MITORRO-438039 format. One record per residue: x, y, z of N, C-alpha, C, O in turn. Coordinates in steps of 0.2 Angstrom, whole numbers, plus 2048, in hexadecimal, padded with zeros to 3 digits. Layout:
XYZXYZXYZXYZ/...
//
This chain:
8AFC911A08B4C901A68B8C891A28B5C8519F/8BEC8A1A38C3C8519E8C4C811A68C8C841A9/8C3C7C1A88C4C761AC8CBC721A98CCC711A3/8D0C711AE8D6C6E1AE8D4C671B18D2C671B6/8D4C611AD8D4C5A1AE8DDC581B18E2C5A1AE/8DDC551B88E5C551BB8E3C4D1BA8DDC4A1BA/8E9C4A1B88E9C421BB8E7C411C38E8C451C7/8E4C3B1C48E3C3B1CD8E7C361CE8EAC321CA/8E8C361D48EDC311D68EAC2A1D68E5C291DA/8EDC261D38EAC201D48EAC1B1DA8E6C171DD/8F0C1C1DC8F4C1B1E48F9C1C1E78FCC201E3/8FBC1B1EC901C201EF908C1D1EB90CC221E9/90AC181E9910C181E890FC1A1E0915C191DD/90AC1C1DB90BC1E1D590AC241D3905C271D4/911C261D0914C2D1CF912C2E1C7912C341C6/912C291C390FC2B1BC90BC241B990DC1F1BA/906C271B5901C241AF903C261A7906C2B1A5/8FFC201A5901C2019C8FAC2219A8F5C1F19E/8F7C251958F2C251938F1C1F18D8F4C1F188/8EEC1A18F8ECC1618B8E9C171838EAC1517D/8E5C1A1878DEC191818DBC221828DAC25188/8D9C2617D8D3C2C17E8CEC2817C8CEC25177/8C8C281808C0C2417C8BEC2C17B8B8C2D17D/8C0C311798BBC371778C1C381738C6C35174/8BEC3D16E8C3C4216A8C4C4916B8BFC4C16E/8C8C4B1688CBC5316A8C4C571688C3C58162/8C1C5B16D8BDC6016A8B7C5D16A8B2C5F167/8B4C5616F8AEC531708ABC541768AFC5517B/8A4C551778A0C5817B8A1C511818A0C4B17F/8A2C521858A3C4E18D89DC4E19189BC54192/89BC48195896C4A19989BC4919F8A1C4819F/897C4A1A6899C4B1AB89BC451AF899C451B5/8A0C401AE8A0C391B38A2C361AD8A5C311AE/8A1C371A78A1C331A18AAC3119F8AEC3519F/8ABC2919E8B2C2919C8B6C2B1998B4C28194/8BBC2F1998BDC321928C6C2E18F8C8C2F189/8CAC291958CFC281948D1C211988D2C2219E/8D3C1C1968D7C191998DDC1919A8E1C18195/8DFC1B1A28E8C1D1A28EAC161A78E6C131AB/8F0C151A48F2C101A78F9C101AD8FEC131AB/8F9C0C1B38FDC0E1B8900C061B78FEC011B6/906C081BA90AC011BB907BFB1BF90ABF61C1/900BFC1C18FDBF61C48F6BF51C38F3BF01C5/8F2BFA1C08EBBF91BC8EBBFF1B78EEC041B8/8E7BFC1B28E3C021AE8DCC031B08D8BFF1B1/8DCC0A1B08D6C0D1B38D3C131AE8D6C161AA/8CDC151B08C9C181AA8C8C201AF8C9C211B5/8C7C251AA8CBC2B1AB8C3C301AB8C2C321A5/8BEC311B18B8C351AE8B9C3A1AF8BEC3C1B2/8B5C3F1AB8B6C441A98B2C491AE8ACC471B0/8B6C4F1B18B3C511B88ADC551B78A9C561BC/8ADC581B18A7C5D1AD8A3C5B1A78A5C571A3/89EC5F1A589CC5D1A189EC6419B89DC6A19C/8A0C611948A4C681918A6C6518C8A5C5F18B/8ABC6A1878ABC691818B4C681848B6C6B189/8B8C6117F8BDC5E1858C3C6017F8C1C60179/8C9C621828CEC6417F8D4C5F1808D5C5F186/8D7C5B17C8DCC5717F8E4C591808E8C5B17B/8E6C581858ECC5B1848F3C561858F9C58186/8F1C4E1858F6C4C1868F5C4417E8F0C4217C/8F9C4317D8F6C3C1788F8C3517C8FAC34182/8F6C311788F6C2A1798FBC2817A900C29175/8FCC25180906C2117F908C2718290EC27181/906C2D186909C3118790BC2F190906C2C193/912C30194912C2E19A910C3619D914C3B19C/909C361A3908C3C1A6909C3B1AD906C361AF/90CC3F1B190DC3F1B7908C411BB905C461BA/906C3D1C08FFC3F1C48FFC461C7903C471CB/8FAC4A1C58F8C4E1C78FAC531C08F9C591C1/8FDC511BB8FDC561B78F6C561B18F2C511B1/8F5C5A1AD8EFC5D1AA8EEC581A38F3C581A0/8E8C551A18E9C4F19D8E4C541978E7C55192/8DFC581998DCC591958D7C611988D6C6119E/8D5C651958D0C6A1958C9C691938C7C6718E/8C5C6B1998BFC6A1968BBC711988BBC7519E/8B8C721928B3C7A1928ADC781958A9C75192/8ACC7B19A8A8C7A19E8A0C7E19C89BC7D19D/8A2C8419889EC89196899C8718F894C8918E/89CC8318B89BC80185895C7D185893C79189/891C80181889C7A18188AC7417E88FC7217B/885C70181887C6917D882C6917587CC6A175/887C68170884C6916B87EC6416987DC5F16C/87BC67164874C63160876C5C15C87CC5C159/873C5815C874C52158877C5415087BC5214D/873C5914F873C59147878C5F14587AC61140/87BC6214C87FC6914B886C6514C88BC6814C/886C6114C88DC5C14C890C5D143895C60141/88AC5914088BC5513A88EC5D134892C5C12F/88BC6213788AC67131892C6B131894C6E12B/896C6B13689BC6C1368A0C6A1338A5C6D131/89FC601348A2C5C1308A2C5C1288A7C5B125/89DC5E12789BC5D11F89CC6211C89CC62116/89EC6A1208A0C6E11E8A9C6E11D8ACC70118/8AAC6C1218B2C6A1238B4C6311C8B9C6111B/8B0C601198B0C5C1148B1C601108B7C6210E/8ABC6310E8ACC691088B1C6B1088B5C69105/8B2C6F10C8B8C7410D8BEC7210B8C2C76108/8C0C6A10C8C5C6810A8C5C641048CAC62102/8BFC631008BFC620F98BFC670F58C2C660EF/8BEC6E0F68C1C730F38C7C740F38CAC790F0/8C9C710F78D1C740F88D6C730F28D7C6D0F1/8D9C770ED8DBC760E58E0C710E88E2C700EE/8E1C6B0E28E6C650E48EDC690E58EDC6F0E2/8F2C670E88F9C6A0E78FCC690E28FBC640DE/902C6E0E0905C6D0D7908C670D8909C660DE/90AC640D5911C5E0D4916C620D7917C680D8/91AC5D0D9920C600DD924C5C0D8922C560D6/92DC5E0D5931C5B0D2934C560D6934C590DC/936C4F0D5939C4C0D7941C4F0DB945C520D8/942C4E0E1949C500E194FC4A0DF94EC440DE/954C4E0DE957C4A0DB95BC470E095CC4A0E6/95FC3F0DE960C390E3966C3D0E5969C410E1/966C3C0EC96DC3E0F0973C3A0EE973C340EB/976C3E0F097EC3A0ED982C370F2983C3C0F6/984C310F4988C2C0F898DC310F9990C340F5/98EC30102994C34102998C2F10A996C2A10A/99BC3110D9A2C2D11199BC2C115999C26116/996C30117990C2E11E98EC2A11B98FC2511F/98BC29116984C24114986C1D11798BC1A116/981C1C11B981C1611D986C16124988C10126/987C1A12698DC1912C988C1C134985C22134/988C18139984C1813D987C1E14398DC1E143/983C21146986C2614A98AC22151988C1C152/98EC2415698FC1F15C989C1D15E989C1715D/983C2016097DC1F16497CC1816097DC12163/97AC19159978C16153979C0D153976C08152/97FC0F155984C09152985C0615A984C00159/985C0715F982C0416697DC0016597EBFA165/976C03164970C02164971BFA15F96EBF5160/974BFB158974BF6154979BF0155979BEB152/97FBF2159982BEA15B97DBE715F97BBE215D/979BEC166976BE716A971BE3165970BDD165/96EBE616196ABE215D96CBDE158968BDB154/974BDE158977BDA152974BDA14B973BD5147/972BE1149971BE2143978BE613F97CBE9141/977BE413897EBE813497BBEE133976BEF130/980BF313497DBF913197DBFB12A97BC00128/97EBF512597DBF511E975BF411C971BF5117/973BF012496CBEF121966BF3124960BF1124/969BF9126966BFE127967C0612396DC09122/960C09120962C0D11C95FC14121959C15124/967C19121966C1F125963C24123964C2611D/95EC27127959C2D12595DC33128959C3812A/963C34129968C3A12E96AC3E127967C3C121/96EC42127971C46123976C4211F97BC3F122/975C42118979C3D111979C3611497EC33114/972C34118972C2D118975C2B11F976C25121/977C3012197BC2D12A974C2912D96FC2C12C/976C24130972C1E134970C2413B975C2713E/96BC2413D969C27143968C23148968C1D147/968C26150965C2015495EC2015295CC1B154/95BC24151953C21150953C1D14C94EC1914C/958C1C146957C1614095AC10146957C0B147/95EC11149960C0A14C95AC09150958C0314F/958C0D154952C0915794CC0615694AC02159/94AC0A14E944C0814A947C00147944BFB146/94DC01145952BF914294DBF214394ABF3148/94CBED140949BE8145950BE113F951BE2139/951BDD143954BD8140952BD413B94CBD213C/956BD2136953BCF130950BC8132953BC4136/94ABC812D946BC112F948BBC12A943BB812A/94EBBB126950BB612394DBB811C949BBC11C/94FBB511794CBB710F944BB410F943BAE110/940BB910D93ABB710B938BB010893CBAF105/934BAC108932BAA104929BA9100926BA50FC/929BAE10291EBAF10191CBAE10791EBAC10C/916BB1106910BB310B912BB710F917BB910F/90CBB911490CBBE117913BBF11D914BBA121/917BC611D91BBC612091ABCD12591EBD1128/914BCD126914BD512A916BD5131919BD0133/916BDB134918BDB13C914BE2140912BE713D/914BE1145912BE7149916BE9150915BE6155/918BED15091CBF2156918BF415A916BFA158/914BF2160911BF7164915BF716C917BF216F/914BFD16E915BFD174912BFB17990CBFC17A/916BF617E912BF418690FBFA189911C0018A/909BF718C907BFC190909BFB19790ABF5199/90AC0019B90EC0219F90DBFC1A5912BFA1A9/906BF91A6906BF31AA909BEE1A890BBEA1AD/90ABEC1A290DBE619E916BE71A1919BE31A4/918BEE19E91EBF01A0920BF01A8926BEF1AA/91BBF11AC91DBF11B591DBE81B6920BE61BB/919BE41B2918BDD1B391FBDA1B1922BD51B4/922BDD1AB929BD81A892DBDB1AE931BD71B0/92EBE01B2933BE31B3932BE01BA938BDE1BC/92CBDF1BF92CBD91C492FBD41C3933BD31C7/92EBD01BD92EBCA1BC936BC91BB939BC41BD/939BCE1B8940BCD1B7944BCE1BC94ABCD1BD/940BD11C0943BD51C8944BCE1CC949BCC1CF/93EBCA1CC93DBC41D0941BC01CF943BBD1D5/944BBD1C8949BB91C6950BBB1C8955BB71CA/951BC21C7959BC41C9959BC51D195EBC31D5/954BC71D3956BC91DB953BC41DF951BC71E5/951BBE1DF950BBA1E3952BB21E3951BAF1DE/954BAF1E7957BA91E7950BA41E594EBA11E9/94EBA41E1947BA01DF948B991DD94AB971D7/945B941E1944B8E1DE93CB8D1E0938B901E3/93BB861DC936B831DC935B7D1DE93AB7A1DD/931B7B1E292EB731E3928B701E2924B741E5/926B6A1E0921B6A1DC91EB631E1921B611E6/917B601E0915B5C1E290FB5A1DF90CB5F1DC/90BB551DF905B531DC8FFB531E18FFB521E7/8F9B531DF8F2B531E48EFB4F1E08EFB4F1DA/8ECB4B1E58E5B471E38DFB4A1E38DCB4A1E8/8DDB4E1DE8D5B511DE8D0B4D1DF8CAB4F1E0/8D1B471DF8CAB411E08C6B461E88C0B471E7/8C8B471ED8C4B491F48C2B511F38BDB531F7/8C4B551EE8C0B5D1ED8BCB5A1E78B7B5D1E7/8BDB561E28B7B541DD8B0B521DE8AAB531DC/8B3B4D1E68ACB4A1E98A9B4E1EC8A3B4D1ED/8ACB521EF8A8B581F48A4B5E1F189FB601F2/8A9B601EB8A5B651E789FB621E4899B631E6/8A1B5D1DF89AB5A1DC895B581E188FB591DF/896B561E8891B581ED88DB5E1ED888B5E1EB/890B631EF88FB691F288EB6F1EC88AB741ED/890B6E1E8891B741E488CB771E088CB7D1DF/886B741DF87FB761DE87EB7A1E487EB811E4/87CB771E9879B791EF87EB801F287CB851F4/883B7E1F2887B851F2886B8B1ED883B901EF/886B8B1E7883B901E387CB921E287BB971E0/879B8E1E5870B8F1E6871B931EA86FB991E9/874B921F1873B971F8878B9D1F7877BA21FB/87DB9D1F4881BA31F4881BA81EF885BAC1EE/87CBA91EA87ABAD1E687DBAB1DF87DBAF1DB/87FBA61DE882BA61D8889BA41D988CBA11D4/88CBA41DF893BA31E1895B9C1DF892B981E2/89AB9A1DC89BB931D98A0B8F1DD8A5B921DC/8A0B8A1E08A5B871E68AAB841DE8A8B811D9/8B1B891E08B3B861DA8BCB821DF8BCB7F1E4/8C1B831DB8C7B801DD8CAB821DF8CFB801E2/8C9B8C1DF8CDB911E28CEB921EA8D3B931EE/8C7B911EB8C6B921F58CAB8B1F68CFB8C1FA/8C9B841F48CDB801F68D5B7F1F98D8B7D1FE/8D5B831F18DDB841F38E1B891F68E7B8A1F8/8DAB8F1F78DBB961FC8DCB952028DFB99206/8D7B8F2058D6B8E20B8DDB8A20E8DFB8B214/8DFB852098E5B8020A8EBB8520A8EFB8520E/8EBB8A2078F3B8D2078F1B9220F8F6B94213/8ECB952108ECB972168EDB9321A8F2B9521D/8EBB8D21D8EDB8A2218F6B892208FAB8B225/8F8B8821A900B8621A904B8A21C909B8921F/901B9121B904B9721E903B98225907B9B228/900B952278FFB96230906B9123290AB93235/904B8A22E90BB87231911B8822F915B86233/912B8A22991AB8C227919B95226918B97221/919B9822B919BA022A91EBA322791EBA9226/925B9E22592ABA4222926BA521A926BAA217/923B9F218921BA121191DBA721291BBA920C/91BBAA217915BAE21691ABB3218918BB721C/91FBB5216923BBC218926BBE213926BBB20D/92ABC321492FBC720E935BCA211935BCB217/939BCA20D940BCE20E93EBD520C93BBD7207/942BD9212943BDF21294ABE121594CBE221A/94DBE020E957BE3210958BDC215957BD6215/95ABE021B95DBDA220958BD722495ABD3228/951BD822394CBD7227947BD2224947BD321E/944BCE22793EBC9225939BCD228939BCF22E/933BCE22492EBD0226928BCA227926BC6223/925BC922D920BC322E919BC622E918BCC231/913BC322B90DBC622D90ABBF23290CBB9233/903BC2234900BBD2388FABBF2348F5BBF237/8FABC022D8F3BC12288F5BBD2228FABBC220/8EFBBB21E8F0BB82198EEBBB2138E9BB9211/8F1BC020E8EEBC220A8F0BC12038F4BC4200/8EBBBB1FF8EDBB81FC8ECBBB1F58E6BBC1F2/8F3BBC1F18F0BBF1EA8EFBB91E58F2BB41E5/8E9BB91E18E8BB51DB8EABB91D68EBBBF1D5/8ECBB51D18EFBB71CC8E9BB61C78E6BB11C8/8E6BBB1C18E2BBA1BD8E4BBE1B78E8BC31B8/8E2BBC1B18E4BBE1AA8DFBC31A98D9BC11A9/8DFBC81A78D9BCF1A68DBBD019E8DFBCD19A/8D9BD419D8D8BD71968DEBDB1948E0BDB18E/8E1BDF19A8E8BE219B8EDBDF19C8F3BE219D/8EDBD819B8F3BD419F8F1BD11A68EBBD11A8/8F7BCF1A98F6BCC1AF8F4BD11B48F6BD61B3/8F1BCF1BA8EFBD11BF8EFBCE1C48EEBC81C2/8EFBCE1CA8F0BCC1D08EDBD01D68F1BD21DA/8E6BD11D68E1BD21DD8E4BCD1E08E7BC81DF/8E0BD11E88E5BCF1ED8DCBCD1F08D7BD01EE/8DCBC71F58D8BC51F98D9BC62018DEBC3204/8D6BCA2048D9BCD20A8D6BC82108D1BC6212/8DDBC62158DBBC221A8D6BBD2188D0BBD21A/8D9BBA2148D5BB220F8D5BAE2168D1BAA215/8DABAD21C8DABA82218D4BAB2248D3BA7229/8CFBB12258CABB022A8C3BAE2238BDBAD225/8C4BAE21F8BEBAD21B8BCBA62188C0BA2217/8B5BA52188B2B9F2178B3B9D2108B5BA120C/8B2B9820E8B2B942078AFB9A2028B1B9C1FD/8A7B9D2068A4BA12028A6BA82008A5BAB1FB/8A9BA92068AEBB02068B2BB21FF8B2BB61FB/8B6BAA2028BDBAB1FE8B9BAA1F48BCBAF1F1/8B4BA51F18B1BA61EB8AFBAC1EA8B0BAE1E5/8ACBAF1EE8A8BB61EC8ADBBB1ED8ABBC11EA/8B2BBA1F08B8BC11EE8BBBC01EA8BCBC51E6/8BDBB91E78C1BB71E18BCBBA1D98BFBBC1D3/8B5BB81DB8B1BB91D68B1BC11D48B1BC31CF/8B0BC31D98AFBCC1DA8B6BCE1D48B6BCF1CE/8BCBCD1D98C3BD01D68C4BCE1CD8C7BD21CA/8C1BC81CC8C3BC61C68BFBCA1C18C1BCB1BB/8B7BCB1C48B2BCF1C08B7BD51BD8B9BD61B7/8B7BD81C48BBBE01C38C2BDF1BD8C3BE41BA/8C5BDA1BE8CBBDA1BB8C9BD91B28CCBDB1AD/8C4BD41B28C3BD31AB8BFBD91A88C0BDA1A3/8BBBDD1AB8B9BE31A98BCBEA1AA8B9BF01A9/8C1BE91AB8C9BEE1AC8C4BF21B28C3BF81B0/8C1BF11B78C1BF41BC8C4BF41C28C1BF71C7/8CABF01C28CEBEF1C78D3BF41CA8D8BF41C7/8D2BF71CF8D6BFD1D48DDBF91D78DEBF31D8/8E0BFE1D68E8BFE1D88E6BFB1E08EABF71E2/8E1BFD1E58E1BF91EC8DFBF11EC8E1BED1F1/8DBBF11E68D9BE91E38E1BE71E38E1BE11E4/8E6BE91E18ECBE31E08F2BE61E58F8BE31E3/8F1BEA1E98F7BEC1EF8F7BE81F38F2BE61F7/8FCBE61F48FFBE11F98FEBD91F88FFBD71F3/8FCBD61FD8FBBCF1FD903BCC1FD907BCE1FA/903BC4203908BC120690ABBD201910BBD1FE/905BB91FF907BB21FA904BB31F4901BB81F4/904BAF1EE901BB01EA8FFBA91E6903BA51E6/8F8BA71E48F5BA11E08F6BA41DA8F5BAA1D8/8F8B9D1D58F7B9F1CC8F6B991CA8F9B941CB/8F0B9A1C68EDB951C38EFB921BC8EAB8F1B9/8F4B911BA8F6B8E1B38F1B8A1AE8F0B8A1A8/8EDB851B48E9B811B28E3B811AE8E0B7D1AA/8E1B881AE8DBB8A1AB8DCB8B1A48D8B8D1A0/8E3B8C1A28E6B8D19B8E9B851998EBB84193/8E7B8019D8EBB7A19B8F2B7919B8F5B74198/8F6B7D1A08FCB7C1A38FCB751A78F7B751AB/900B6F1A7902B691AA905B6B1B0903B6A1B5/90BB6E1AF911B711B4916B771B291AB771AD/917B791B691BB811B691DB811BC91CB7D1C1/923B881BA926B8A1C0925B911C1927B951BD/920B941C691CB9B1C5921B9E1C9924B9B1CD/922BA41C7926BAA1C8924BAE1CE91FBB11CD/927BAE1D4926BB21DA924BB91D8926BBC1D4/91FBBD1DC91BBC11DA91FBC51E191EBC31E6/925BCA1DE927BCE1E4922BD31E691DBD61E3/924BD51ED929BD11F2927BCC1F6928BCB1FC/922BC91F2922BC31F9926BBD1F792ABBC1F3/924BB71FD92ABB31FB928BAD1F792CBA81F6/924BAD1F791FBA61F3919BA81EF916BAD1EF/918BA11E9912BA11E6912B9A1E4917B961E2/90BB981E690AB911E4906B911DD901B951DB/908B8C1D9904B8C1D2900B851D2902B801D5/8FAB871CD8F5B821CD8F6B7E1C78FBB801C3/8F4B781C48F4B791BE8EEB741BC8EAB731C0/8EEB6F1B58E8B6F1B38E7B681B78ECB651B7/8E1B641B98DEB5D1BC8DEB571B58D9B571B2/8E3B531B58E4B4F1B18E2B461B38E6B441B7/8DEB421B18DEB3C1B48E3B381B28E5B381AD/8E7B341B98EDB301B78EBB2B1BE8E9B2B1C3/8F0B251B98F0B201BE8F5B211C38FBB231C2/8F2B211CA8F8B1F1D08F6B1A1D48F1B181D5/8FCB191D78FBB141DC8F8B151E38FAB1A1E6/8F1B0F1E58EFB131EC8EEB0C1EE8EBB081EB/8F0B0B1F68F0B071F98F3AFF1F58F1AF91F6/8F7B011F18FBAFA1ED8F8AFA1E68FBAF71E2/8F2AFC1E58EEAFC1DF8EEB011DA8ECB061DD/8EFB011D48EFB071D08E9B091CD8E7B071C8/8E4B0F1D08E1B111CE8E0B191CA8E4B1D1C9/8DBB1A1C88DBB201C38D9B241C68D3B241C7/8DBB2B1C98D9B2F1CC8DCB381C78E0B391C3/8D6B3D1CA8D8B441C78DEB471CB8DDB481D1/8E3B491C78E8B4B1CA8ECB511CA8EEB511C4/8EEB551CE8F1B5C1CA8F9B5D1CD8FAB5B1D3/8FBB5F1CA904B621CC902B681D08FEB6C1CE/905B691D5905B701D990CB711D790FB6C1D6/90FB781D8915B7B1D9916B801DE911B831E0/91AB821E191EB861E7924B891E3929B861E1/923B901E1929B931E092BB971E6927B9B1E9/932B971E8931B9B1EE938B9F1EF93BB9C1EB/93ABA31F2940BA81F3944BA51F8941BA51FE/949BA11F894EB9C1FB952B9F201955B9D206/951BA71FF955BAC202951BAC20B954BAE210/94CBAA20C947BA8212944BA3212941BA2217/944BA020D93FB9920E944B9320F947B9220A/945B9021294AB89212945B8520E93FB8520E/949B8120B946B7A207940B7520C93CB7120A/943B7621593DB72218936B74219931B7121A/937B7A218932B7F21992CB7F214926B7E216/930B8020C92DB81208929B7A205924B79202/92EB7420792BB6F206926B6B208923B67205/925B6F20F923B6D21691CB70213917B6D213/91DB76211917B7B211910B7720990AB77208/915B76206912B711FE90FB6B20190AB691FE/912B6920690EB61209909B6420B904B63208/909B6720E903B6A2158FDB6D2108F7B6B211/8FEB712098F9B712048F7B6C2028F1B6B200/8FDB672018F8B601FE8F4B5D2018EFB5B1FF/8F6B5B2088F3B5720D8EAB5B20F8E5B59211/8ECB6120E8E5B6520E8E0B6320A8DBB6120C/8E2B642048DFB601FD8DCB5A1FC8D6B591FA/8E1B571FF8DFB501FF8DBB4D2048D7B48203/8DBB5120B8D7B4F20F8D2B562118D3B59216/8CFB5720D8CBB5E20F8C6B5F2148C3B64216/8C3B582158BBB572188BFB5821F8BCB5D221/8C4B572248C8B582298CCB5D2288CCB6122D/8CFB5F2248D4B652268D0B6C2248D1B71227/8CCB6C21F8C9B7121E8C3B7221E8C0B7721B/8BFB6D2218B8B6E21F8B5B6E2298B1B7122C/8BAB6A22C8B9B672328B4B622338B1B61239/8B3B5E22E8AFB5922D8A8B5B22F8A4B57231/8A7B6322C8A0B6422D8A0B682258A4B6C224/89EB6522389CB6A21989AB6E21989CB74218/892B6C21C88CB7121D88EB7822088CB7E21D/891B77225894B7D229899B82225898B88225/89FB7E2238A3B8321F8A0B842188A1B89215/89CB8121689AB8420F893B8A211891B8D20D/891B8A21888BB8E219887B8D215886B91212/885B8621587EB84212878B84219872B82217/
//
């Protein structure tokens, strides 16, 4: 029996996926539930498991865009599983047959083509592409009739990199994954379709460091290896500030504003397939342990390529931490359709004035990028100040003066 395997729907909004990698070869025997391919959607990379055991016949190539519900392979479920030695014999026989083939007779070289008026002349479509790339037609070798420059020639043409002076000058052209292309599209849309501004502040991290140093070991031992990191403090500070400034937790929908009474916090993480933004649901109701455990779970799923579309759907506000890569200051880009994103940065000891005296403290710059169409300056600055106040006075504003209870110790 031949089983047709179709592309399952990764999510309601996804109509098309791309075959990123086939994990099996055409003609291989596959087991039921064995991962046979990785498919890219515009939100995540997912594994495609075999629906039955049998011999597989691939019906799509790597890089092909395939509609949800389309057939990507056939599985012959009636085929018997081959023995370990049985697969080697056909391969050896095939090699022997290949070696026994007579060598092809030499072919006389074709006479050099004569240049005509068409040689080196681009077609209208090719000329348009070359003009956009700022490449002179004389720098392109035409492969069309009589040496005419075709559209494909223009698409594949690359600008000159100058006169080489020695050393390696190789290059590689690879197609971006569907996820990477969607991220690029959304980032450009955020710049072009929002009135994005960024406001900055700085946070003295001494109070948080003092609390973490005092309780992190006990916290980790109590909660099964879940660490007490900075993200839980920042997430709790953000949810508190979103309650004080609800416009930052809203979105635009045409001529309307959608306000939310919950805080779904998107956490930007870097995975093997690029930037991913999984969501911590109802973060306002989670404890420090709950936030840390959820972030750890999502980060592991992103790192292992097991993140799902549902994990990254929604979100009312985003936190991104460029500090883990050493960034001191940046202007994060809004994650549409959200209206705000908080950027964390690295912690550096700097001299600051404290009660008229110069002291050295661990300081972090924080940045809030926001959509000025829906959030005024008063709200944006007030929100960031509220985050700063909570982080500099966590004992009172985040822990309710009872760290043992807040940390569930």
